[in-house]
MARDREN-214847 format. One record per residue (C-alpha): residue number from 1; chain; x, y, z. Coordinates in steps of 0.001 Angstrom, whole numbers. Layout:
// MARDREN-214847
(node NUM A (X Y Z))
...
// end
This chain:
// MARDREN-214847
(node 1 A (0 0 0))
(node 2 A (1247 3508 -818))
(node 3 A (2462 5608 2110))
(node 4 A (939 8895 3263))
(node 5 A (2315 11239 5923))
(node 6 A (-294 13439 7584))
(node 7 A (1156 16248 9705))
(node 8 A (-813 18282 12256))
(node 9 A (723 21553 13428))
(node 10 A (-557 23953 16065))
(node 11 A (-1281 27601 15483))
(node 12 A (1858 28776 17271))
(node 13 A (4101 27118 14661))
(node 14 A (2304 28536 11620))
(node 15 A (1781 31993 13111))
(node 16 A (5449 32935 13545))
(node 17 A (7634 33606 10519))
(node 18 A (10740 31673 11599))
(node 19 A (8919 28517 12716))
(node 20 A (6588 28613 9684))
(node 21 A (9536 28852 7273))
(node 22 A (11299 25926 8986))
(node 23 A (8117 23830 9059))
(node 24 A (7362 24349 5373))
(node 25 A (10969 23584 4432))
(node 26 A (10840 20295 6392))
(node 27 A (7319 19467 5173))
(node 28 A (8344 20060 1531))
(node 29 A (11202 17570 1984))
(node 30 A (8881 14709 3034))
(node 31 A (8916 12048 322))
(node 32 A (5735 10660 -1198))
(node 33 A (2135 11550 -478))
(node 34 A (1440 14021 2308))
(node 35 A (-1160 16325 3839))
(node 36 A (-1101 19097 6426))
(node 37 A (-3652 20081 9094))
(node 38 A (-3154 23403 10875))
(node 39 A (-4531 25380 13794))
(node 40 A (-4460 29157 14236))
(node 41 A (-5944 29896 17631))
(node 42 A (-3634 32703 18684))
(node 43 A (-4259 34614 15445))
(node 44 A (-8005 34150 15929))
(node 45 A (-7781 35497 19494))
(node 46 A (-5757 38497 18281))
(node 47 A (-8127 39366 15409))
(node 48 A (-11156 38893 17691))
(node 49 A (-9640 41349 20204))
(node 50 A (-9018 43892 17417))
(node 51 A (-12708 43594 16481))
(node 52 A (-13787 43943 20124))
(node 53 A (-14911 40314 20419))
(node 54 A (-13997 38549 23649))
(node 55 A (-12459 35055 23361))
(node 56 A (-13738 32553 25918))
(node 57 A (-12049 29193 26449))
(node 58 A (-13159 26147 28467))
(node 59 A (-10615 23304 28950))
(node 60 A (-8557 24721 26101))
(node 61 A (-11550 24729 23723))
(node 62 A (-12916 27945 22234))
(node 63 A (-16541 28860 22896))
(node 64 A (-17713 29760 19382))
(node 65 A (-20681 32147 19232))
(node 66 A (-21894 33609 15916))
(node 67 A (-19387 36504 15941))
(node 68 A (-16471 34263 16941))
(node 69 A (-17409 31857 14141))
(node 70 A (-16958 34710 11629))
(node 71 A (-13500 35408 13052))
(node 72 A (-12297 31767 13025))
(node 73 A (-13635 31341 9479))
(node 74 A (-11681 34408 8315))
(node 75 A (-8507 33434 10163))
(node 76 A (-8417 29625 9798))
(node 77 A (-10030 29286 6368))
(node 78 A (-8547 32507 4998))
(node 79 A (-5431 34136 6390))
(node 80 A (-3609 31149 7938))
(node 81 A (-4683 28568 5358))
(node 82 A (-3942 30626 2258))
(node 83 A (-614 31896 3628))
(node 84 A (513 28265 4070))
(node 85 A (-752 27329 597))
(node 86 A (1054 30259 -1075))
(node 87 A (4285 29470 769))
(node 88 A (4082 25782 -178))
(node 89 A (3561 26743 -3829))
(node 90 A (6760 28812 -3576))
(node 91 A (8509 25676 -2305))
(node 92 A (7307 23650 -5299))
(node 93 A (4522 21841 -3425))
(node 94 A (1163 21872 -5231))
(node 95 A (-985 22603 -2186))
(node 96 A (-4762 23042 -2025))
(node 97 A (-6350 24747 991))
(node 98 A (-9596 23149 2150))
(node 99 A (-12183 23353 4899))
(node 100 A (-14553 20490 5668))
(node 101 A (-17256 22245 3631))
(node 102 A (-15212 22136 409))
(node 103 A (-16241 19069 -1633))
(node 104 A (-18295 17998 1420))
(node 105 A (-14975 16777 2813))
(node 106 A (-15984 16620 6492))
(node 107 A (-19509 16713 7803))
(node 108 A (-19972 17469 11469))
(node 109 A (-22745 17714 13984))
(node 110 A (-23044 20705 16290))
(node 111 A (-21819 19577 19682))
(node 112 A (-24808 18920 21981))
(node 113 A (-25080 21117 25070))
(node 114 A (-24189 19209 28235))
(node 115 A (-22296 21069 30977))
(node 116 A (-21020 23687 28511))
(node 117 A (-22579 25259 25415))
(node 118 A (-19643 25428 23003))
(node 119 A (-21767 27174 20360))
(node 120 A (-20840 26554 16735))
(node 121 A (-18411 23710 17423))
(node 122 A (-18599 20513 15393))
(node 123 A (-17943 16861 16144))
(node 124 A (-16922 15038 12952))
(node 125 A (-19420 12431 11722))
(node 126 A (-18316 11700 8157))
(node 127 A (-15161 12090 6040))
(node 128 A (-15195 11894 2251))
(node 129 A (-11994 9829 2149))
(node 130 A (-12354 8629 -1451))
(node 131 A (-12412 12165 -2813))
(node 132 A (-9498 13237 -608))
(node 133 A (-7481 10166 -1652))
(node 134 A (-8115 10866 -5349))
(node 135 A (-6803 14445 -4942))
(node 136 A (-3699 13162 -3142))
(node 137 A (-3050 10570 -5861))
(node 138 A (-3070 13396 -8436))
(node 139 A (-93 14917 -6635))
(node 140 A (-2143 17572 -4819))
(node 141 A (-1209 18252 -1187))
(node 142 A (-4288 19077 926))
(node 143 A (-3906 21766 3599))
(node 144 A (-6859 21344 5950))
(node 145 A (-8186 24213 8067))
(node 146 A (-9966 23349 11354))
(node 147 A (-13464 24095 10029))
(node 148 A (-16213 21643 9069))
(node 149 A (-19885 21986 8094))
(node 150 A (-23209 20376 9020))
(node 151 A (-24605 20149 5447))
(node 152 A (-27377 22502 6599))
(node 153 A (-25402 25570 5509))
(node 154 A (-23521 26137 8760))
(node 155 A (-19763 26154 9241))
(node 156 A (-18515 24700 12524))
(node 157 A (-15282 25329 14416))
(node 158 A (-13587 21941 14882))
(node 159 A (-10501 21020 16882))
(node 160 A (-7458 20604 14603))
(node 161 A (-6275 17444 16430))
(node 162 A (-9718 15940 15725))
(node 163 A (-9560 16930 12032))
(node 164 A (-6133 15282 11745))
(node 165 A (-7221 12129 13581))
(node 166 A (-10457 11720 11599))
(node 167 A (-8720 12382 8261))
(node 168 A (-5990 9849 9120))
(node 169 A (-8516 7196 10150))
(node 170 A (-10568 7683 6984))
(node 171 A (-7490 7648 4730))
(node 172 A (-6152 4459 6366))
(node 173 A (-8389 2508 3968))
(node 174 A (-6506 4032 1012))
(node 175 A (-2911 4464 2234))
(node 176 A (-457 3272 4856))
(node 177 A (-818 6355 7059))
(node 178 A (1687 7876 9453))
(node 179 A (25 10588 11552))
(node 180 A (2375 13152 13112))
(node 181 A (1163 15479 15881))
(node 182 A (3583 18402 16244))
(node 183 A (3648 20400 19454))
(node 184 A (6183 22389 21485))
(node 185 A (8119 19472 23029))
(node 186 A (10334 16846 21365))
(node 187 A (7880 14103 22301))
(node 188 A (6104 12632 25312))
(node 189 A (8434 13320 28233))
(node 190 A (9274 11115 31226))
(node 191 A (10020 14312 33154))
(node 192 A (8218 17469 32052))
(node 193 A (11159 19593 33248))
(node 194 A (13673 17688 31139))
(node 195 A (13196 18287 27406))
(node 196 A (15571 15422 26579))
(node 197 A (13595 12774 28531))
(node 198 A (11586 11677 25497))
(node 199 A (9835 8301 25755))
(node 200 A (10670 6768 22331))
(node 201 A (7813 4225 22142))
(node 202 A (4464 3837 23878))
(node 203 A (1917 1036 23545))
(node 204 A (-1371 772 25469))
(node 205 A (135 -1129 28404))
(node 206 A (2894 1441 28892))
(node 207 A (388 4297 28492))
(node 208 A (-1832 2897 31254))
(node 209 A (1168 2487 33539))
(node 210 A (2495 6006 32852))
(node 211 A (-933 7522 33599))
(node 212 A (-1192 5580 36882))
(node 213 A (2315 6706 37859))
(node 214 A (1498 10343 36990))
(node 215 A (4253 10479 34342))
(node 216 A (1657 11276 31654))
(node 217 A (-979 13777 32741))
(node 218 A (-3086 16772 31707))
(node 219 A (-3541 17530 28013))
(node 220 A (-1202 14732 26950))
(node 221 A (-3758 12088 28036))
(node 222 A (-6429 13016 25423))
(node 223 A (-3661 13455 22789))
(node 224 A (-2518 9875 23367))
(node 225 A (-6083 8533 23585))
(node 226 A (-6647 10111 20143))
(node 227 A (-3474 8425 18924))
(node 228 A (-4591 4958 20090))
(node 229 A (-8030 5482 18505))
(node 230 A (-6270 6222 15209))
(node 231 A (-4146 3038 15531))
(node 232 A (-7319 1002 16250))
(node 233 A (-8870 2413 13064))
(node 234 A (-5972 1229 10910))
(node 235 A (-3463 4103 11041))
(node 236 A (7 2503 10810))
(node 237 A (1743 4697 13378))
(node 238 A (1321 7968 15264))
(node 239 A (4321 10130 16101))
(node 240 A (4245 12919 18676))
(node 241 A (7120 15347 18260))
(node 242 A (8275 18916 17601))
(node 243 A (7741 20425 14161))
(node 244 A (11510 20937 13890))
(node 245 A (11999 17162 14302))
(node 246 A (9891 16167 11263))
(node 247 A (11809 13620 9235))
(node 248 A (14548 13318 11864))
(node 249 A (13203 10032 13246))
(node 250 A (12809 11484 16754))
(node 251 A (9762 11952 18930))
(node 252 A (7474 9382 20553))
(node 253 A (6078 6586 18396))
(node 254 A (2640 5321 19434))
(node 255 A (1697 1823 18231))
// end
């Protein structure tokens, strides 16, 4: 089966010139089929503030009212996405910027109100993997913004980690997929104060033990749960690392 590398990068990396340039250089060098999923939260917060719109977060997730939805659509689907696409074109990569609404790529359902009303936030229900795979096989590199739609005419703000995970799972039927989550550390750390204490490999048994011992905690737990879900759905491997380590063979491999 042909290989596909799907990279997810946070907003911080794509919002600063030096880290963006390095990322796109490393991403361009990846051999074979590839795709990129990006965030853009800090830019959205900044633009919202300039427009006098307050940003509210709960557990790291943005509460998306109607005005905030306009801002994230402009920033994620416009400014951040098209900047990446233009820069990839300059690097000789034939990129195509997409939201979940384009080609009905990702259909979501508005998150039901339980303890918190997240507003216009979507949980992915369906991915048009066949269409995405056919684009990739034509040598087009998809750049996915963290926006989906409900097929009722509404755009929905959707977590970029979720977009990456759902795209990887859906594409696992078409390619041998490696999913790479890039964040600010070199990998999952044994000691959060020691950046060199990367755990090279984690399976479910080790994960359970690390959680019980308190080695893995906080936001890393859902990240790894996402990774194991992807493996269960047929993704070949998940790597958690720094953007600057792409292609260096470092980071934490989840299997």
